[in-house]
RONU-89690 format. One record per residue (C-alpha): residue in one letter; x, z, y. Coordinates in steps of 0.5 Angstrom, whole numbers, padded with zeros to 4 digits. Example, Ala and Ser with C-alpha at 12.3 -4.5 7.8 and 13.67 -1.06 7.14 Angstrom:
<nodes>
("a"; (0025; 0016; -0009))
("s"; (0027; 0014; -0002))
</nodes>
This chain:
<nodes>
("m"; (-0026; 0038; 0050))
("f"; (-0019; 0039; 0051))
("s"; (-0013; 0035; 0055))
("f"; (-0006; 0037; 0057))
("r"; (-0003; 0033; 0063))
("l"; (0004; 0034; 0065))
("d"; (0005; 0034; 0072))
("a"; (0012; 0035; 0074))
("e"; (0019; 0037; 0071))
("c"; (0025; 0041; 0073))
("k"; (0031; 0036; 0073))
("f"; (0036; 0041; 0071))
("t"; (0032; 0046; 0066))
("g"; (0026; 0045; 0061))
("a"; (0021; 0048; 0066))
("r"; (0015; 0044; 0067))
("t"; (0008; 0044; 0070))
("g"; (0001; 0041; 0068))
("e"; (-0006; 0042; 0067))
("i"; (-0010; 0044; 0061))
("k"; (-0017; 0043; 0060))
("t"; (-0022; 0045; 0056))
("g"; (-0030; 0046; 0055))
("h"; (-0030; 0052; 0059))
("s"; (-0025; 0051; 0065))
("s"; (-0018; 0048; 0067))
("f"; (-0012; 0052; 0069))
("s"; (-0005; 0050; 0071))
("t"; (0001; 0051; 0066))
("p"; (0006; 0055; 0065))
("v"; (0000; 0060; 0064))
("f"; (0000; 0067; 0062))
("m"; (-0006; 0069; 0058))
("p"; (-0008; 0077; 0058))
("v"; (-0009; 0079; 0051))
("g"; (-0017; 0081; 0050))
("t"; (-0016; 0083; 0043))
("r"; (-0022; 0086; 0041))
("a"; (-0026; 0081; 0046))
("t"; (-0024; 0086; 0052))
("v"; (-0018; 0086; 0056))
("k"; (-0017; 0094; 0056))
("a"; (-0019; 0097; 0062))
("m"; (-0021; 0091; 0066))
("a"; (-0028; 0088; 0067))
("p"; (-0028; 0080; 0067))
("f"; (-0030; 0079; 0074))
("e"; (-0023; 0083; 0076))
("l"; (-0019; 0078; 0071))
("q"; (-0023; 0072; 0075))
("e"; (-0021; 0075; 0082))
("m"; (-0014; 0075; 0080))
("g"; (-0014; 0068; 0077))
("a"; (-0013; 0069; 0070))
("g"; (-0016; 0062; 0067))
("i"; (-0015; 0064; 0060))
("i"; (-0015; 0070; 0056))
("l"; (-0013; 0071; 0048))
("a"; (-0018; 0075; 0043))
("n"; (-0016; 0076; 0036))
("t"; (-0019; 0074; 0030))
("y"; (-0017; 0079; 0025))
("h"; (-0020; 0085; 0029))
("l"; (-0026; 0081; 0031))
("y"; (-0027; 0079; 0023))
("l"; (-0027; 0087; 0022))
("r"; (-0031; 0089; 0028))
("p"; (-0036; 0087; 0029))
("g"; (-0036; 0081; 0025))
("s"; (-0036; 0074; 0027))
("d"; (-0043; 0073; 0025))
("v"; (-0045; 0078; 0030))
("v"; (-0041; 0074; 0035))
("r"; (-0044; 0067; 0033))
("e"; (-0051; 0070; 0033))
("a"; (-0050; 0073; 0040))
("g"; (-0048; 0066; 0043))
("g"; (-0041; 0065; 0041))
("l"; (-0035; 0070; 0044))
("h"; (-0036; 0067; 0051))
("r"; (-0043; 0070; 0052))
("f"; (-0041; 0076; 0048))
("m"; (-0036; 0078; 0053))
("g"; (-0039; 0075; 0059))
("w"; (-0032; 0071; 0060))
("p"; (-0033; 0064; 0063))
("g"; (-0026; 0062; 0063))
("s"; (-0023; 0060; 0057))
("i"; (-0021; 0063; 0050))
("l"; (-0015; 0062; 0045))
("t"; (-0016; 0066; 0039))
("d"; (-0010; 0068; 0035))
("s"; (-0011; 0067; 0027))
("g"; (-0010; 0074; 0025))
("g"; (-0004; 0072; 0021))
("f"; (0001; 0077; 0025))
("q"; (-0004; 0082; 0025))
("v"; (-0005; 0082; 0017))
("f"; (0002; 0083; 0016))
("s"; (0003; 0088; 0021))
("l"; (-0003; 0093; 0021))
("s"; (-0006; 0092; 0014))
("t"; (-0003; 0096; 0008))
("l"; (-0003; 0094; 0001))
("r"; (-0003; 0087; 0002))
("d"; (-0001; 0082; -0003))
("i"; (0001; 0075; -0001))
("s"; (0000; 0069; -0005))
("d"; (-0001; 0061; -0004))
("e"; (-0008; 0062; -0004))
("g"; (-0008; 0067; 0002))
("v"; (-0007; 0075; 0004))
("t"; (-0011; 0080; 0000))
("f"; (-0010; 0086; 0004))
("r"; (-0014; 0093; 0006))
("s"; (-0017; 0094; 0013))
("h"; (-0014; 0099; 0018))
("l"; (-0021; 0101; 0019))
("d"; (-0024; 0103; 0013))
("g"; (-0019; 0102; 0007))
("s"; (-0024; 0096; 0005))
("a"; (-0021; 0090; 0001))
("h"; (-0021; 0083; 0004))
("l"; (-0018; 0076; 0003))
("m"; (-0016; 0072; 0009))
("t"; (-0015; 0065; 0007))
("p"; (-0013; 0059; 0012))
("e"; (-0020; 0057; 0011))
("l"; (-0023; 0064; 0013))
("s"; (-0019; 0064; 0019))
("i"; (-0021; 0057; 0021))
("k"; (-0029; 0059; 0020))
("v"; (-0028; 0066; 0023))
("q"; (-0025; 0062; 0030))
("e"; (-0030; 0057; 0030))
("d"; (-0036; 0062; 0029))
("l"; (-0032; 0066; 0035))
("g"; (-0033; 0059; 0039))
("s"; (-0026; 0060; 0042))
("d"; (-0023; 0054; 0046))
("i"; (-0017; 0054; 0042))
("a"; (-0016; 0056; 0035))
("m"; (-0009; 0058; 0031))
("c"; (-0007; 0056; 0024))
("f"; (-0006; 0062; 0020))
("d"; (0001; 0063; 0018))
("e"; (0006; 0068; 0015))
("c"; (0010; 0072; 0020))
("v"; (0016; 0075; 0017))
("p"; (0019; 0081; 0020))
("w"; (0026; 0081; 0023))
("p"; (0031; 0082; 0021))
("c"; (0029; 0078; 0014))
("s"; (0033; 0074; 0009))
("r"; (0034; 0067; 0009))
("e"; (0030; 0067; 0003))
("e"; (0024; 0070; 0006))
("s"; (0024; 0066; 0012))
("e"; (0024; 0059; 0007))
("e"; (0018; 0062; 0003))
("a"; (0014; 0064; 0010))
("v"; (0016; 0057; 0012))
("r"; (0013; 0053; 0007))
("r"; (0007; 0057; 0006))
("t"; (0006; 0057; 0014))
("l"; (0006; 0049; 0013))
("r"; (0002; 0049; 0007))
("w"; (-0003; 0053; 0010))
("a"; (-0003; 0049; 0017))
("e"; (-0005; 0043; 0013))
("r"; (-0011; 0047; 0010))
("c"; (-0013; 0049; 0017))
("r"; (-0013; 0042; 0019))
("d"; (-0017; 0040; 0013))
("a"; (-0022; 0046; 0015))
("h"; (-0023; 0045; 0022))
("a"; (-0029; 0042; 0024))
("g"; (-0027; 0041; 0031))
("k"; (-0033; 0041; 0036))
("g"; (-0029; 0042; 0042))
("q"; (-0024; 0047; 0039))
("a"; (-0017; 0045; 0039))
("l"; (-0013; 0047; 0034))
("f"; (-0005; 0049; 0035))
("g"; (0000; 0049; 0029))
("i"; (0005; 0055; 0029))
("v"; (0012; 0054; 0028))
("q"; (0016; 0060; 0024))
("g"; (0023; 0060; 0021))
("s"; (0025; 0067; 0024))
("v"; (0032; 0066; 0027))
("f"; (0035; 0060; 0022))
("e"; (0035; 0055; 0026))
("d"; (0035; 0050; 0021))
("q"; (0028; 0052; 0018))
("r"; (0026; 0052; 0025))
("v"; (0027; 0045; 0026))
("l"; (0024; 0043; 0019))
("c"; (0018; 0047; 0021))
("a"; (0017; 0044; 0028))
("r"; (0018; 0037; 0025))
("e"; (0013; 0038; 0020))
("l"; (0008; 0041; 0025))
("a"; (0009; 0035; 0029))
("a"; (0008; 0030; 0024))
("m"; (0001; 0033; 0023))
("d"; (-0001; 0031; 0031))
("l"; (-0005; 0037; 0033))
("p"; (-0007; 0038; 0040))
("g"; (-0001; 0044; 0041))
("y"; (0004; 0048; 0038))
("a"; (0006; 0055; 0038))
("i"; (0013; 0058; 0036))
("g"; (0011; 0065; 0033))
("g"; (0016; 0070; 0030))
("l"; (0019; 0072; 0036))
("s"; (0020; 0078; 0040))
("v"; (0019; 0082; 0034))
("g"; (0025; 0086; 0035))
("e"; (0031; 0081; 0036))
("p"; (0036; 0081; 0042))
("h"; (0034; 0077; 0048))
("g"; (0039; 0072; 0047))
("e"; (0037; 0071; 0039))
("m"; (0030; 0069; 0042))
("y"; (0033; 0064; 0047))
("r"; (0038; 0061; 0042))
("i"; (0032; 0059; 0038))
("l"; (0028; 0056; 0044))
("d"; (0034; 0052; 0046))
("t"; (0033; 0049; 0038))
("v"; (0026; 0049; 0037))
("t"; (0023; 0046; 0044))
("p"; (0027; 0040; 0044))
("e"; (0023; 0038; 0037))
("m"; (0016; 0039; 0040))
("p"; (0012; 0034; 0042))
("i"; (0013; 0033; 0050))
("s"; (0006; 0031; 0051))
("k"; (0003; 0037; 0048))
("p"; (0003; 0045; 0050))
("r"; (0008; 0049; 0048))
("y"; (0006; 0056; 0047))
("l"; (0011; 0062; 0045))
("m"; (0007; 0068; 0042))
("g"; (0007; 0075; 0044))
("v"; (0012; 0075; 0050))
("g"; (0010; 0078; 0056))
("y"; (0016; 0081; 0059))
("p"; (0018; 0078; 0066))
("p"; (0025; 0076; 0064))
("n"; (0023; 0073; 0058))
("l"; (0017; 0069; 0062))
("v"; (0023; 0066; 0066))
("e"; (0027; 0064; 0061))
("g"; (0022; 0061; 0057))
("v"; (0019; 0057; 0062))
("a"; (0027; 0055; 0063))
("r"; (0026; 0052; 0056))
("g"; (0020; 0048; 0057))
("i"; (0015; 0053; 0054))
("d"; (0007; 0052; 0058))
("m"; (0003; 0058; 0055))
("f"; (0005; 0066; 0054))
("d"; (0001; 0072; 0052))
("c"; (0003; 0079; 0051))
("v"; (0000; 0086; 0051))
("l"; (0006; 0089; 0055))
("p"; (0003; 0088; 0062))
("t"; (-0004; 0092; 0059))
("r"; (0000; 0097; 0055))
("n"; (0005; 0099; 0059))
("g"; (0000; 0100; 0065))
("r"; (-0004; 0105; 0060))
("n"; (0002; 0108; 0059))
("g"; (0004; 0109; 0067))
("t"; (0010; 0104; 0067))
("l"; (0009; 0099; 0072))
("f"; (0013; 0092; 0074))
("t"; (0016; 0091; 0081))
("p"; (0020; 0085; 0084))
("t"; (0026; 0090; 0082))
("g"; (0025; 0092; 0075))
("r"; (0020; 0097; 0072))
("i"; (0018; 0104; 0075))
("n"; (0015; 0110; 0071))
("i"; (0010; 0113; 0076))
("k"; (0009; 0119; 0072))
("n"; (0016; 0121; 0074))
("l"; (0017; 0127; 0079))
("e"; (0021; 0123; 0084))
("y"; (0014; 0120; 0086))
("e"; (0010; 0126; 0087))
("r"; (0011; 0125; 0095))
("d"; (0012; 0118; 0095))
("f"; (0006; 0116; 0100))
("s"; (0008; 0108; 0100))
("p"; (0005; 0103; 0095))
("v"; (0008; 0101; 0088))
("d"; (0010; 0094; 0091))
("p"; (0009; 0094; 0099))
("e"; (0009; 0086; 0098))
("c"; (0004; 0086; 0092))
("g"; (-0003; 0084; 0094))
("c"; (-0007; 0087; 0088))
("y"; (-0013; 0092; 0089))
("a"; (-0008; 0098; 0087))
("c"; (-0002; 0096; 0092))
("r"; (-0007; 0095; 0098))
("n"; (-0011; 0101; 0097))
("f"; (-0007; 0107; 0094))
("s"; (0000; 0110; 0094))
("r"; (0005; 0112; 0088))
("a"; (0004; 0119; 0090))
("y"; (-0004; 0118; 0088))
("i"; (-0003; 0114; 0082))
("r"; (0002; 0119; 0079))
("h"; (-0003; 0125; 0081))
("l"; (-0009; 0121; 0077))
("f"; (-0004; 0121; 0071))
("r"; (-0002; 0128; 0072))
("s"; (-0010; 0129; 0072))
("g"; (-0012; 0125; 0066))
("e"; (-0016; 0121; 0070))
("i"; (-0018; 0114; 0067))
("l"; (-0017; 0110; 0074))
("g"; (-0010; 0111; 0073))
("s"; (-0009; 0107; 0067))
("r"; (-0014; 0102; 0071))
("l"; (-0010; 0101; 0077))
("c"; (-0003; 0101; 0073))
("t"; (-0007; 0095; 0069))
("w"; (-0009; 0092; 0075))
("h"; (-0003; 0091; 0078))
("n"; (0001; 0089; 0072))
("l"; (-0003; 0083; 0070))
("h"; (-0003; 0081; 0078))
("y"; (0004; 0081; 0078))
("i"; (0005; 0077; 0072))
("l"; (-0001; 0072; 0074))
("d"; (0003; 0072; 0081))
("l"; (0010; 0071; 0078))
("m"; (0007; 0065; 0074))
("r"; (0004; 0062; 0080))
("k"; (0011; 0063; 0084))
("i"; (0014; 0059; 0078))
("r"; (0009; 0054; 0078))
("g"; (0010; 0053; 0085))
("a"; (0018; 0053; 0085))
("i"; (0018; 0048; 0079))
("a"; (0013; 0043; 0083))
("e"; (0017; 0044; 0089))
("g"; (0024; 0042; 0085))
("t"; (0027; 0049; 0087))
("f"; (0026; 0053; 0080))
("p"; (0033; 0054; 0078))
("e"; (0034; 0057; 0085))
("f"; (0028; 0061; 0084))
("r"; (0031; 0063; 0077))
("r"; (0037; 0066; 0080))
("r"; (0034; 0070; 0085))
("f"; (0029; 0073; 0080))
("h"; (0035; 0075; 0076))
("e"; (0039; 0078; 0081))
("t"; (0033; 0082; 0083))
("f"; (0030; 0084; 0077))
("r"; (0035; 0089; 0074))
("d"; (0032; 0092; 0068))
("g"; (0037; 0091; 0062))
("a"; (0035; 0084; 0060))
("t"; (0040; 0078; 0058))
("p"; (0038; 0073; 0063))
("c"; (0041; 0067; 0059))
</nodes>
């Protein structure tokens, strides 16, 4: 069971809001998906994610294939039961991790031979195996196996990756049994507009339930990301959800929405939280800095998260200085709440017809060095 309904569109930008339904939950878009790579969102319990309004989270095929093994998860009754999460789950295909984490990898049209980053064991990940693992996991949304090239790369390298990504998408579609699980294709093409357009059109012709844009937020300037989004999103079906992979920096979220993106994911809120970096309406702060030693105000007085309602900047700094795990928990809690609340405000602005003004005010307030458009 999977459906996407478009509810409202901005008259002046590409921003839009709607609803996705899966077999486990329904949630409004644009949406941010907290990342639970190894079947857990780091430092957070499932009920805490529910309370802050997360309707869908992401888990990763590569990591769960290696540990504990998709057969273990299948025997446990699927990923939802295994990790105690009642909402929707999207599983990444593992393609990005195969290329970024594994060593001694060898890419061919058949798939990718790689050595595990855990124990050095050899594996061959094919499109068919990626689909089988995701079906074992029982996610609501599965991703096609793709080849993600680094930035920068040559035109020739990107062109070969696009060719392989399209062929692998066909194999994933043919191998996918369905059974209530939606399969999304992934548009590659690095920063080459013609390759992105070609890839998007070829994938759209496969009539998959949804489409993602991969290979961005890998080091390229913000302006380059926006340029590619301006090129790609008009080529993606209006009636299908559009997912920008690996993006969670607040200005990028606002600008992605302005260009018609419906779904986002990123480890940034949780990773930054564990390192003591917090998002606020005026930008990022590092809670470990000396200036907060005697700052007894909340991280954000306007924030309704558990950390801001109950603790001061001085206390959270003390936790980090003392090596207490609660510091990482509270900062992660705050960052996820901030991002999910930002998406709620974005959806409200789109529905009310005020998104352009919301976008302008956001960039005036959030001063963090990112190019707004």
